[in-house]
TIBA-659978 format. One line per field, with one value per residue (C-alpha): residue number from 1; residue in one letter; y, z, x. Coordinates in steps of 0.02 Angstrom, whole numbers, always signed. Layout:
residues N
num <- c(NUM;...) $
residu <- c(A;...) $
Y <- c(Y;...) $
Z <- c(Z;...) $
X <- c(X;...) $
end
This chain:
residues 501
num <- c(1;2;3;4;5;6;7;8;9;10;11;12;13;14;15;16;17;18;19;20;21;22;23;24;25;26;27;28;29;30;31;32;33;34;35;36;37;38;39;40;41;42;43;44;45;46;47;48;49;50;51;52;53;54;55;56;57;58;59;60;61;62;63;64;65;66;67;68;69;70;71;72;73;74;75;76;77;78;79;80;81;82;83;84;85;86;87;88;89;90;91;92;93;94;95;96;97;98;99;100;101;102;103;104;105;106;107;108;109;110;111;112;113;114;115;116;117;118;119;120;121;122;123;124;125;126;127;128;129;130;131;132;133;134;135;136;137;138;139;140;141;142;143;144;145;146;147;148;149;150;151;152;153;154;155;156;157;158;159;160;161;162;163;164;165;166;167;168;169;170;171;172;173;174;175;176;177;178;179;180;181;182;183;184;185;186;187;188;189;190;191;192;193;194;195;196;197;198;199;200;201;202;203;204;205;206;207;208;209;210;211;212;213;214;215;216;217;218;219;220;221;222;223;224;225;226;227;228;229;230;231;232;233;234;235;236;237;238;239;240;241;242;243;244;245;246;247;248;249;250;251;252;253;254;255;256;257;258;259;260;261;262;263;264;265;266;267;268;269;270;271;272;273;274;275;276;277;278;279;280;281;282;283;284;285;286;287;288;289;290;291;292;293;294;295;296;297;298;299;300;301;302;303;304;305;306;307;308;309;310;311;312;313;314;315;316;317;318;319;320;321;322;323;324;325;326;327;328;329;330;331;332;333;334;335;336;337;338;339;340;341;342;343;344;345;346;347;348;349;350;351;352;353;354;355;356;357;358;359;360;361;362;363;364;365;366;367;368;369;370;371;372;373;374;375;376;377;378;379;380;381;382;383;384;385;386;387;388;389;390;391;392;393;394;395;396;397;398;399;400;401;402;403;404;405;406;407;408;409;410;411;412;413;414;415;416;417;418;419;420;421;422;423;424;425;426;427;428;429;430;431;432;433;434;435;436;437;438;439;440;441;442;443;444;445;446;447;448;449;450;451;452;453;454;455;456;457;458;459;460;461;462;463;464;465;466;467;468;469;470;471;472;473;474;475;476;477;478;479;480;481;482;483;484;485;486;487;488;489;490;491;492;493;494;495;496;497;498;499;500;501) $
residu <- c(X;X;X;X;X;X;X;X;X;X;X;X;X;X;X;X;X;X;X;X;X;X;X;X;X;X;X;X;X;X;X;X;X;X;X;X;X;X;X;X;X;X;X;X;X;X;X;X;X;X;X;X;X;X;X;X;X;X;X;X;X;X;X;X;X;X;X;X;X;X;X;X;X;X;X;X;X;X;X;X;X;X;X;X;X;X;X;X;X;X;X;X;X;X;X;X;X;X;X;X;X;X;X;X;X;X;X;X;X;X;X;X;X;X;X;X;X;X;X;X;X;X;X;X;X;X;X;X;X;X;X;X;X;X;X;X;X;X;X;X;X;X;X;X;X;X;X;X;X;X;X;X;X;X;X;X;X;X;X;X;X;X;X;X;X;X;X;X;X;X;X;X;X;X;X;X;X;X;X;X;X;X;X;X;X;X;X;X;X;X;X;X;X;X;X;X;X;X;X;X;X;X;X;X;X;X;X;X;X;X;X;X;X;X;X;X;X;X;X;X;X;X;X;X;X;X;X;X;X;X;X;X;X;X;X;X;X;X;X;X;X;X;X;X;X;X;X;X;X;X;X;X;X;X;X;X;X;X;X;X;X;X;X;X;X;X;X;X;X;X;X;X;X;X;X;X;X;X;X;X;X;X;X;X;X;X;X;X;X;X;X;X;X;X;X;X;X;X;X;X;X;X;X;X;X;X;X;X;X;X;X;X;X;X;X;X;X;X;X;X;X;X;X;X;X;X;X;X;X;X;X;X;X;X;X;X;X;X;X;X;X;X;X;X;X;X;X;X;X;X;X;X;X;X;X;X;X;X;X;X;X;X;X;X;X;X;X;X;X;X;X;X;X;X;X;X;X;X;X;X;X;X;X;X;X;X;X;X;X;X;X;X;X;X;X;X;X;X;X;X;X;X;X;X;X;X;X;X;X;X;X;X;X;X;X;X;X;X;X;X;X;X;X;X;X;X;X;X;X;X;X;X;X;X;X;X;X;X;X;X;X;X;X;X;X;X;X;X;X;X;X;X;X;X;X;X;X;X;X;X;X;X;X;X;X;X;X;X;X;X;X;X;X;X;X;X;X;X;X;X;X;X;X;X;X;X;X;X;X;X;X;X;X;X;X;X;X;X;X;X;X) $
Y <- c(+3948;+4050;+4031;+3955;+3838;+3672;+3570;+3630;+3547;+3380;+3409;+3350;+3227;+3142;+2987;+2956;+2992;+2881;+2869;+2752;+2693;+2648;+2597;+2637;+2539;+2497;+2422;+2352;+2212;+2154;+2105;+2255;+2277;+2367;+2413;+2282;+2263;+2256;+2101;+2049;+1984;+1949;+2008;+1965;+2028;+2151;+2132;+2233;+2275;+2344;+2396;+2415;+2354;+2424;+2285;+2197;+2138;+2027;+2087;+1955;+1933;+1835;+1675;+1689;+1743;+1868;+2041;+2132;+2201;+2343;+2409;+2514;+2547;+2537;+2577;+2514;+2663;+2575;+2455;+2560;+2422;+2433;+2288;+2140;+1988;+1970;+2118;+2041;+2163;+2103;+2050;+1885;+1852;+1806;+1992;+2119;+2244;+2390;+2284;+2261;+2447;+2496;+2391;+2437;+2630;+2602;+2514;+2645;+2781;+2702;+2672;+2782;+2761;+2779;+2656;+2607;+2488;+2379;+2297;+2170;+2077;+2043;+2213;+2292;+2344;+2503;+2576;+2681;+2793;+2842;+2991;+3103;+3012;+3013;+2857;+2955;+2877;+2929;+2840;+2842;+2783;+2785;+2663;+2568;+2582;+2649;+2708;+2794;+2923;+2956;+2886;+2706;+2734;+2832;+2780;+2895;+2978;+3003;+3073;+3226;+3233;+3202;+3349;+3507;+3627;+3787;+3739;+3676;+3853;+3954;+3848;+3879;+3705;+3725;+3859;+3829;+3785;+3618;+3534;+3525;+3464;+3300;+3367;+3321;+3389;+3259;+3264;+3082;+3057;+3103;+3111;+3019;+3135;+3101;+3046;+2968;+2800;+2764;+2649;+2528;+2490;+2659;+2732;+2882;+2958;+2941;+3035;+2928;+3050;+3161;+3088;+3197;+3378;+3387;+3463;+3569;+3494;+3551;+3539;+3602;+3546;+3374;+3353;+3420;+3273;+3152;+3211;+3201;+3015;+2975;+3071;+2962;+2804;+2828;+2872;+2722;+2606;+2666;+2662;+2481;+2430;+2521;+2662;+2842;+3003;+3156;+3323;+3469;+3662;+3814;+3805;+3733;+3584;+3508;+3552;+3475;+3305;+3319;+3335;+3184;+3078;+3118;+2927;+2863;+2980;+2818;+2762;+2919;+3043;+3216;+3291;+3467;+3527;+3662;+3787;+3886;+4039;+3994;+4033;+4050;+3852;+3806;+3928;+3863;+3692;+3700;+3797;+3660;+3528;+3616;+3632;+3462;+3355;+3303;+3195;+3305;+3261;+3428;+3374;+3513;+3543;+3451;+3545;+3449;+3463;+3501;+3318;+3273;+3410;+3333;+3161;+3228;+3302;+3142;+3039;+3150;+3161;+3347;+3389;+3475;+3573;+3703;+3715;+3515;+3478;+3571;+3516;+3328;+3235;+3293;+3142;+3025;+3061;+2975;+2788;+2709;+2577;+2724;+2786;+2973;+3052;+3232;+3361;+3364;+3397;+3517;+3664;+3600;+3652;+3816;+3902;+3895;+3962;+4071;+4251;+4379;+4429;+4255;+4195;+4027;+4070;+4161;+4097;+4014;+4008;+3912;+4071;+4119;+3958;+3957;+4145;+4066;+3926;+4066;+3973;+4063;+4055;+3931;+3848;+3681;+3715;+3817;+3671;+3531;+3636;+3694;+3499;+3477;+3619;+3547;+3387;+3482;+3649;+3586;+3473;+3589;+3778;+3885;+3861;+3670;+3672;+3768;+3641;+3507;+3592;+3592;+3407;+3347;+3488;+3531;+3367;+3252;+3340;+3426;+3335;+3152;+3159;+3247;+3084;+2989;+3099;+3045;+2874;+2808;+2870;+2818;+2773;+2902;+2903;+3056;+3039;+3197;+3110;+3023;+3033;+3024;+3178;+3266;+3245;+3309;+3468;+3512;+3499;+3621;+3805;+3929;+4052;+3910;+3865;+4041;+4070;+3925;+3849;+3669;+3645;+3746;+3632;+3479;+3532;+3593;+3412;+3317;+3416;+3578;+3634;+3656;+3810;+3900;+3912;+4038;+3975;+4043;+4190;+4230;+4274;+4450;+4588;+4461;+4452;+4635;+4659;+4504;+4583;+4750;+4671;+4590;+4754;+4833;+4678;+4695;+4816;+4701;+4549;+4638;+4677;+4493;+4445;+4576;+4505;+4334;+4264) $
Z <- c(-1419;-1491;-1391;-1499;-1491;-1558;-1564;-1733;-1824;-1770;-1866;-2021;-1933;-1802;-1909;-1912;-1741;-1596;-1419;-1365;-1225;-1122;-944;-992;-945;-1006;-895;-961;-936;-1096;-1221;-1316;-1480;-1411;-1485;-1497;-1339;-1215;-1100;-1022;-866;-790;-614;-559;-698;-773;-892;-860;-1023;-973;-1071;-1001;-856;-711;-571;-563;-383;-336;-199;-64;+97;+247;+196;+31;-83;-227;-192;-345;-397;-385;-546;-508;-394;-212;-50;+126;+221;+382;+331;+190;+56;-127;-123;-247;-203;-164;-61;+97;+159;+347;+330;+283;+135;+241;+308;+279;+139;+275;+365;+188;+142;+309;+291;+108;+152;+300;+189;+50;+190;+249;+74;-47;-227;-407;-435;-459;-350;-428;-302;-387;-243;-239;-208;-204;-381;-365;-437;-323;-359;-257;-134;-272;-430;-500;-601;-674;-732;-851;-888;-986;-932;-1109;-1174;-1000;-1005;-880;-949;-923;-1069;-1182;-1336;-1262;-1251;-1414;-1588;-1703;-1773;-1615;-1522;-1633;-1634;-1458;-1408;-1337;-1443;-1364;-1185;-1248;-1338;-1191;-1073;-1177;-1137;-1255;-1139;-965;-943;-889;-839;-654;-576;-666;-844;-982;-1156;-1217;-1176;-1148;-1041;-857;-756;-582;-442;-302;-130;-243;-288;-453;-416;-556;-542;-552;-633;-506;-412;-222;-96;+28;+112;+203;+285;+442;+497;+518;+683;+692;+769;+942;+887;+713;+750;+793;+651;+531;+601;+559;+382;+364;+437;+296;+154;+220;+214;+48;-21;+80;+5;-185;-153;-62;-224;-360;-392;-406;-472;-360;-465;-375;-399;-301;-207;-42;-103;-177;-47;+89;-16;-30;+161;+187;+55;+152;+205;+32;-64;-110;-220;-271;-414;-417;-578;-650;-827;-881;-1017;-1112;-989;-824;-702;-517;-504;-588;-478;-318;-357;-404;-230;-147;-252;-207;-13;+12;-119;-205;-368;-494;-665;-772;-918;-1062;-1111;-1256;-1349;-1421;-1615;-1666;-1696;-1529;-1459;-1552;-1491;-1300;-1313;-1391;-1244;-1104;-1182;-1236;-1049;-1006;-1076;-1037;-1019;-987;-1161;-1237;-1138;-1094;-1227;-1109;-994;-1134;-1067;-901;-851;-875;-741;-598;-533;-532;-373;-412;-278;-326;-179;-83;-128;-38;+123;+57;+56;-142;-183;-22;-30;+93;+153;+180;+338;+399;+346;+171;+50;-96;-247;-411;-499;-356;-369;-558;-525;-410;-538;-670;-769;-866;-786;-918;-870;-895;-757;-654;-643;-602;-463;-388;-353;-290;-159;-104;-51;+52;+115;+274;+316;+294;+334;+186;+210;+216;+65;-41;+0;-48;-205;-244;-214;-313;-463;-480;-443;-484;-648;-701;-625;-636;-824;-884;-820;-956;-1080;-971;-903;-1070;-1009;-823;-683;-571;-389;-283;-116;-51;-112;+27;+119;+287;+222;+164;+319;+428;+315;+317;+502;+522;+578;+445;+488;+487;+315;+248;+322;+229;+384;+341;+231;+338;+495;+399;+324;+502;+564;+445;+352;+443;+350;+195;+262;+240;+61;+12;-82;-250;-250;-275;-120;-98;-228;-366;-277;-265;-455;-494;-377;-480;-644;-568;-514;-690;-775;-651;-756;-902;-793;-712;-878;-934;-787;-823;-992;-933;-810) $
X <- c(+58;-93;-252;-385;-533;-467;-634;-698;-545;-619;-771;-649;-544;-655;-682;-487;-434;-420;-375;-229;-349;-192;-240;-424;-577;-750;-897;-1053;-1185;-1175;-1037;-966;-863;-695;-533;-392;-286;-434;-453;-630;-663;-839;-877;-1052;-1170;-1033;-905;-749;-643;-471;-322;-142;-55;-177;-192;-358;-388;-536;-640;-688;-797;-705;-780;-708;-858;-839;-899;-836;-655;-553;-456;-300;-170;-226;-126;-164;-93;-106;+29;+108;+99;+13;-117;-75;-178;-366;-440;-534;-673;-708;-895;-974;-1070;-1228;-1213;-1352;-1335;-1324;-1172;-1089;-1106;-1027;-885;-861;-876;-748;-628;-629;-602;-433;-352;-264;-208;-293;-422;-616;-700;-857;-967;-1074;-1164;-1357;-1437;-1276;-1230;-1123;-957;-849;-706;-534;-557;-528;-580;-407;-448;-591;-747;-895;-1064;-1215;-1384;-1435;-1298;-1291;-1105;-972;-793;-643;-671;-829;-744;-766;-950;-996;-948;-860;-1014;-1107;-945;-965;-1150;-1172;-1070;-1139;-1050;-1121;-1060;-897;-853;-911;-803;-653;-592;-441;-379;-412;-590;-677;-830;-882;-1044;-1036;-1065;-967;-947;-1067;-1256;-1272;-1137;-1114;-964;-953;-897;-774;-868;-1016;-1055;-1145;-1300;-1302;-1486;-1550;-1395;-1401;-1254;-1273;-1152;-1079;-959;-971;-1117;-1124;-1052;-857;-808;-656;-498;-449;-262;-212;-28;-86;-199;-54;+45;-85;-89;+103;+98;-31;+72;+226;+130;+74;+258;+331;+195;+243;+438;+425;+336;+439;+559;+479;+476;+428;+403;+464;+446;+472;+296;+229;+151;+299;+411;+290;+292;+484;+491;+377;+485;+645;+666;+631;+745;+866;+722;+647;+716;+661;+596;+563;+512;+622;+615;+740;+726;+757;+603;+591;+550;+720;+798;+744;+754;+938;+959;+886;+981;+1140;+1114;+1031;+1126;+966;+957;+855;+820;+795;+690;+680;+503;+452;+294;+169;+127;-53;-87;-16;-145;-274;-231;-231;-401;-470;-393;-466;-639;-617;-664;-495;-362;-234;-52;-28;-103;+54;+187;+120;+259;+392;+333;+405;+590;+541;+582;+397;+444;+443;+281;+261;+194;+128;+65;-110;-222;-114;-240;-372;-278;-230;-408;-398;-580;-601;-636;-574;-741;-806;-877;-935;-1110;-1076;-1215;-1139;-1249;-1219;-1176;-1049;-969;-939;-880;-744;-707;-679;-811;-956;-1132;-1201;-1384;-1325;-1183;-1293;-1424;-1287;-1212;-1371;-1411;-1227;-1262;-1422;-1329;-1197;-1262;-1335;-1189;-1040;-996;-952;-758;-782;-902;-766;-648;-764;-792;-610;-587;-752;-751;-577;-481;-616;-670;-513;-365;-425;-476;-311;-210;-272;-161;-2;-15;+45;+217;+217;+85;+28;-16;-54;-1;-111;-268;-336;-501;-422;-319;-475;-559;-424;-404;-580;-564;-435;-473;-501;-372;-247;-286;-292;-122;-44;+14;-16;+138;+248;+201;+211;+392;+446;+401;+486;+634;+637;+788;+703;+618;+776;+740;+594;+442;+393;+515;+701;+800;+888;+900;+843;+686;+653;+674;+563;+435;+454;+432;+262;+197;+225;+133;-12;-123;-125;-155;-323;-368;-365;-455;-595;-611;-638;-747) $
end
């Protein structure tokens, strides 16, 4: 599809376009006019409007007093279950704010899933995200609203007039750009980043993790084993509750999840998007299917019409685009009763934003961070990232900082928002997105992560035979031919990188 900036077409169509709002939410202290299909419940001084079938769980103290609520799918990885009833935090209603805060943070550190958590208890008025912000949230101090996407905060006219068109154009969001640093396309709206809570008294983001330095592990293999056990617990919790889909490719992350799902394959169907011309993903998946007798669904890619792409951008708040905006209709072919478990998050353990010249003390500036994001050094982004770097520069070494940047700016500001364009087809849970997993990954030695050792060690532990099939390349003479083709294409690829950011 031709690379183009789609947003100007909205100037003519903005008044008639609407998102589907499925599994979206809005939170306000006052009653709001919302689209049909939203249900309202009150929690402390806050009204939660939700659409779709996301679970709403009450949050209570040990003595049965209300503490707030949790919206979304939340996993207790200690016992491998999806929470279904009231969630009990081990504190009393008479405990101090400090004690309650500690208990809430300890609870959030041990759970996975895709959720937001509202605390409405006296001086504690807060909104928390899951470990990667996969049920993403934006907010407006000006309007006094938190919501899944900007469209639920702004009216049809202000949705366009509040947009920072210069920033949107420079980021090239209709291609591969996105908005890091808590920035959104709209001037009056900010994004809540992972590992921060929104203080609803001041409408400020406050970091709650990490609170101290993360020490290096003394055994990378032992830490990899802990990570594998946590991934397996999340997969087991999902498949105990519902049947699931597991996307597979030729890559390391999906192979790692496949290895961790070995015991749950009777309730898990593997799935891959396929195009007319076979690529290395399809070739390797067919190889895995034939060798290990896997149950794989090959879904022919369905491309979005221009109208469907328009709808996509509206549903994700015009903050992310790329190939998924072109192929997301393929998800219509899935059984909506199943949960899909994509491999988001594996990149955190694979040195994604690192450079070969980096050391533990390499200085990372806002401009350098944007260069590694392949985003332009726009003053709005530089200002936002300067504040972010001030929060973490004293806590983390350079490698840990860059991994945290992937969690908060890539997963939280790119991965989470795009899910709103897909959940109308099937629910999503990401087994890798868990704070305990992220803490363990940040504790791994740099050379271990740079060598892509984590997925290999986990596969070796859980299903070693999967390592007999190569990652991301054709075997034998076919691999040599494909490598030659890549080398011939290299000059044009370098030219495109030079022309970009």
